[in-house]
Backbone bond lengths (Angstrom), bond angles and torsions (degrees), N, CA, C in turn:
res aa  C-N    CA-C-N  psi(-1)  N-CA   C-N-CA  omega(-1)  CA-C   N-CA-C  phi
1 M - - - 1.449 - - 1.542 107.62 -
2 A 1.311 114.41 133.70 1.467 120.28 -178.48 1.527 109.22 -75.60
3 E 1.364 114.74 147.87 1.465 120.27 177.48 1.523 108.31 -82.48
4 P 1.314 116.07 147.85 1.481 118.67 174.99 1.517 108.87 -67.28
5 P 1.315 116.92 151.03 1.474 119.16 178.52 1.523 109.69 -59.26
6 A 1.326 115.19 140.58 1.470 121.32 177.94 1.490 111.40 -97.53
7 D 1.314 114.90 150.57 1.459 120.06 171.42 1.521 109.04 -62.82
8 A 1.325 119.02 130.11 1.433 122.26 -177.39 1.500 114.25 -56.27
9 G 1.281 118.35 -25.26 1.433 120.84 179.41 1.515 115.19 -87.88
10 S 1.305 116.07 -8.03 1.449 119.30 -178.22 1.551 109.96 -98.11
11 V 1.301 115.35 162.99 1.441 120.68 175.27 1.511 106.84 -97.93
12 R 1.320 118.66 126.68 1.433 121.21 178.04 1.519 109.67 -111.17
13 E 1.302 113.93 159.60 1.465 118.86 -177.29 1.519 109.36 -76.78
14 I 1.353 114.22 141.00 1.453 121.09 178.50 1.532 106.63 -84.25
15 P 1.329 118.45 132.62 1.473 119.21 177.50 1.519 110.04 -63.06
16 D 1.348 115.65 146.87 1.473 121.31 179.60 1.524 106.68 -80.26
17 R 1.303 116.93 112.89 1.434 123.50 176.42 1.515 110.46 -125.45
18 A 1.302 115.01 69.04 1.457 119.41 -176.10 1.547 109.69 -53.98
19 G 1.315 115.21 132.73 1.449 119.85 179.81 1.511 115.09 83.33
20 D 1.323 117.50 -2.95 1.467 119.73 -179.20 1.520 109.88 -120.00
21 E 1.325 115.56 60.46 1.457 121.60 -174.64 1.539 113.12 -61.15
22 G 1.335 116.49 -34.17 1.469 118.96 179.78 1.510 112.41 -63.22
23 A 1.350 115.94 -42.82 1.474 119.67 -179.64 1.499 109.80 -68.51
24 V 1.363 118.19 -39.39 1.466 120.03 178.82 1.544 110.41 -64.90
25 S 1.335 116.46 -40.32 1.490 119.80 177.53 1.510 110.53 -62.01
26 E 1.335 118.58 -39.00 1.439 119.94 177.77 1.526 113.02 -68.82
27 D 1.341 116.22 -33.70 1.456 120.34 174.58 1.522 110.08 -63.32
28 I 1.321 115.92 -45.49 1.470 119.88 -179.58 1.546 109.37 -66.23
29 R 1.331 116.94 -42.78 1.464 120.75 178.05 1.524 109.99 -55.98
30 A 1.320 115.89 -45.46 1.514 120.09 179.74 1.521 110.88 -62.79
31 M 1.341 117.76 -41.68 1.448 120.42 177.75 1.508 111.46 -62.98
32 I 1.345 116.15 -40.58 1.474 119.59 179.14 1.516 109.20 -62.69
33 R 1.318 117.11 -45.15 1.474 121.42 179.58 1.532 111.09 -58.00
34 E 1.336 115.18 -46.28 1.472 120.10 179.57 1.542 111.06 -61.93
35 R 1.289 117.21 -42.96 1.474 121.23 -178.81 1.504 110.92 -66.76
36 I 1.345 117.77 -40.89 1.464 121.34 175.80 1.520 111.25 -60.97
37 A 1.323 115.40 -48.13 1.476 121.94 -178.70 1.526 110.01 -60.29
38 A 1.326 117.50 -37.37 1.464 122.21 -176.87 1.536 111.29 -81.79
39 G 1.333 117.63 -7.57 1.466 120.76 -179.64 1.525 112.43 82.27
40 A 1.348 117.09 9.26 1.465 121.42 -179.35 1.527 112.22 -84.56
41 L 1.328 117.92 -16.39 1.454 122.24 -179.00 1.508 107.38 -134.27
42 P 1.336 116.88 115.46 1.479 119.71 -177.34 1.513 111.39 -73.07
43 C 1.326 113.24 159.75 1.464 120.24 175.69 1.525 110.29 -117.46
44 E 1.308 116.06 22.57 1.468 119.08 178.47 1.514 109.70 -72.08
45 R 1.325 115.94 145.04 1.452 121.46 177.36 1.509 108.71 -62.14
46 C 1.319 115.11 139.63 1.482 120.87 178.35 1.522 108.98 -68.54
47 R 1.303 117.05 136.85 1.477 121.26 171.83 1.483 110.62 -72.03
48 A 1.311 117.62 -33.94 1.474 124.08 176.04 1.516 107.11 -154.74
49 V 1.320 115.04 152.13 1.454 122.14 176.89 1.514 107.75 -129.26
50 W 1.327 115.07 131.42 1.480 120.35 173.71 1.512 106.18 -119.78
51 A 1.355 114.67 150.25 1.426 121.85 175.76 1.513 110.03 -131.06
52 G 1.309 118.08 141.59 1.415 123.05 179.86 1.490 110.18 -176.86
53 P 1.342 118.34 -175.97 1.440 119.92 -179.30 1.515 111.64 -67.42
54 G 1.302 116.13 144.72 1.465 122.50 178.46 1.514 110.39 -63.81
55 V 1.329 114.40 159.06 1.480 120.52 178.72 1.544 110.63 -124.62
56 G 1.310 117.13 13.93 1.463 121.57 178.94 1.506 115.72 92.42
57 M 1.314 116.75 1.05 1.496 118.60 178.74 1.511 109.59 -75.75
58 P 1.341 118.71 152.71 1.458 121.00 -177.76 1.548 111.63 -72.73
59 C 1.318 113.68 146.40 1.473 121.91 174.38 1.558 108.58 -77.77
60 V 1.317 116.56 132.94 1.488 119.66 -178.84 1.502 112.30 -67.84
61 A 1.337 117.08 -17.94 1.486 119.73 -177.39 1.533 111.76 -91.83
62 C 1.323 118.19 -45.24 1.473 118.35 -172.88 1.504 112.87 -113.00
63 G 1.355 117.59 -13.90 1.465 120.55 176.85 1.531 114.80 85.21
64 R 1.315 117.40 -11.11 1.455 120.66 177.13 1.503 111.44 -76.26
65 P 1.361 118.06 148.27 1.451 118.55 175.80 1.522 112.15 -65.06
66 I 1.292 115.78 148.63 1.485 120.70 179.38 1.564 103.47 -97.97
67 L 1.318 113.12 105.06 1.486 120.42 -174.35 1.537 114.05 -73.98
68 P 1.273 118.28 158.49 1.499 121.54 178.39 1.552 112.20 -59.82
69 T 1.333 116.96 -21.22 1.480 119.78 177.38 1.507 111.12 -85.40
70 E 1.316 119.72 -1.72 1.474 124.60 -178.25 1.490 109.12 -113.41
71 I 1.360 115.60 156.67 1.477 120.28 177.30 1.522 108.06 -87.23
72 E 1.316 115.31 129.30 1.479 121.84 174.82 1.514 109.69 -103.21
73 F 1.310 115.87 131.75 1.467 121.41 172.28 1.516 106.49 -103.44
74 E 1.351 116.03 129.69 1.432 122.69 173.61 1.475 110.52 -110.25
75 C 1.303 117.19 122.97 1.466 123.22 -177.74 1.516 107.83 -110.75
76 E 1.320 116.40 114.82 1.464 121.47 177.50 1.519 108.11 -81.02
77 Q 1.334 116.34 122.20 1.428 122.97 178.65 1.520 109.93 -100.99
78 P 1.348 117.99 165.60 1.457 118.66 173.63 1.524 109.74 -57.67
79 G 1.289 117.78 141.93 1.446 121.69 -176.76 1.520 109.95 83.24
80 P 1.313 116.67 -158.49 1.462 119.76 -172.93 1.528 113.39 -84.78
81 D 1.311 118.71 -3.27 1.468 121.29 -174.57 1.534 114.13 -69.74
82 L 1.306 115.22 137.03 1.451 122.81 173.36 1.524 106.17 -130.93
83 L 1.332 116.80 116.62 1.443 120.82 -179.72 1.528 108.67 -93.55
84 R 1.337 117.26 131.34 1.431 122.83 177.82 1.546 109.44 -109.78
85 F 1.332 115.43 131.38 1.455 121.88 -178.12 1.528 111.97 -132.81
86 H 1.318 118.08 151.22 1.471 119.26 161.45 1.545 104.89 -68.57
87 Q 1.299 116.47 156.78 1.468 119.91 -178.35 1.512 110.56 -55.73
88 A 1.319 117.72 -48.87 1.484 120.61 -177.81 1.540 111.07 -64.18
89 C 1.342 117.48 -38.62 1.446 122.04 178.71 1.478 112.22 -64.64
90 Y 1.338 116.72 -39.13 1.481 122.50 176.92 1.503 111.36 -61.03
91 L 1.323 116.75 -43.77 1.451 120.23 179.33 1.524 113.01 -65.26
92 L 1.328 115.24 -38.74 1.480 119.90 176.13 1.531 110.88 -66.71
93 W 1.327 116.43 -40.72 1.482 121.72 177.65 1.538 109.62 -60.69
94 E 1.312 116.46 -48.00 1.448 120.96 179.98 1.547 111.17 -58.03
95 D 1.328 114.10 -43.49 1.483 119.45 179.83 1.523 110.53 -63.90
96 E 1.323 116.52 -45.90 1.490 119.19 179.94 1.501 111.21 -65.42
97 C 1.305 118.61 -35.80 1.477 120.57 178.68 1.533 111.04 -67.61
98 Q 1.341 116.86 -30.03 1.471 118.89 174.83 1.497 110.68 -65.08
99 H 1.341 117.81 -37.99 1.464 121.61 177.80 1.554 111.35 -66.38
100 W 1.297 116.12 -38.64 1.462 120.56 178.91 1.528 110.43 -70.25
101 A 1.305 117.90 -28.29 1.501 120.16 -178.01 1.515 110.59 -85.29
102 T 1.333 118.44 -15.68 1.457 121.28 -177.47 1.533 108.32 -79.16
103 P 1.312 117.52 117.68 1.472 119.27 178.17 1.505 110.20 -67.04
104 P 1.308 116.52 152.71 1.470 119.96 178.33 1.521 109.15 -64.38
105 P 1.340 117.59 151.19 1.478 118.15 179.93 1.531 110.89 -60.67
106 E 1.300 112.80 147.76 1.475 117.40 179.73 1.505 110.09 -73.34
107 T 1.299 115.31 144.28 1.458 119.38 176.37 1.521 106.98 -83.50
108 V 1.297 114.40 132.28 1.463 120.52 -179.56 1.515 107.99 -92.40
109 H 1.303 115.04 119.88 1.467 120.47 179.33 1.542 107.74 -106.45
110 T 1.286 114.85 134.40 1.466 117.58 176.66 1.532 105.97 -119.64
111 T 1.297 114.68 145.17 1.451 119.03 175.75 1.539 107.06 -124.57
112 E 1.300 112.22 143.52 1.472 117.19 177.16 1.489 107.52 -88.26
113 R 1.273 113.92 142.80 1.459 118.62 177.31 1.523 111.11 -87.91
114 S 1.288 113.36 136.80 1.475 118.06 178.06 1.551 106.37 -82.97
115 H 1.289 115.96 137.12 1.464 118.82 175.86 1.496 110.69 -96.84
């Protein structure tokens, strides 16, 4: 059964696809893209990043809790914000933010010279 469309600013649950990590990664990547586009997930460079065992807080990318058996990445943002990610979600977020930061290629204009 298909999931109803989610609000781009909300975190929706990732379907359980045991053994299909590539598909789950692409689902998470798509959610990250949607959240960035909606302004719900910033792409500002982290002032500091800490990694350690999860404490059960939700991941800002996928919405699932980060369990003590998983690595949690904490990204300190400007201001009071602290973003918490699963390790894999953090890497996908970083990659997506690189795409958002890359300016579109410049258009090359040529002009013919009049003789």
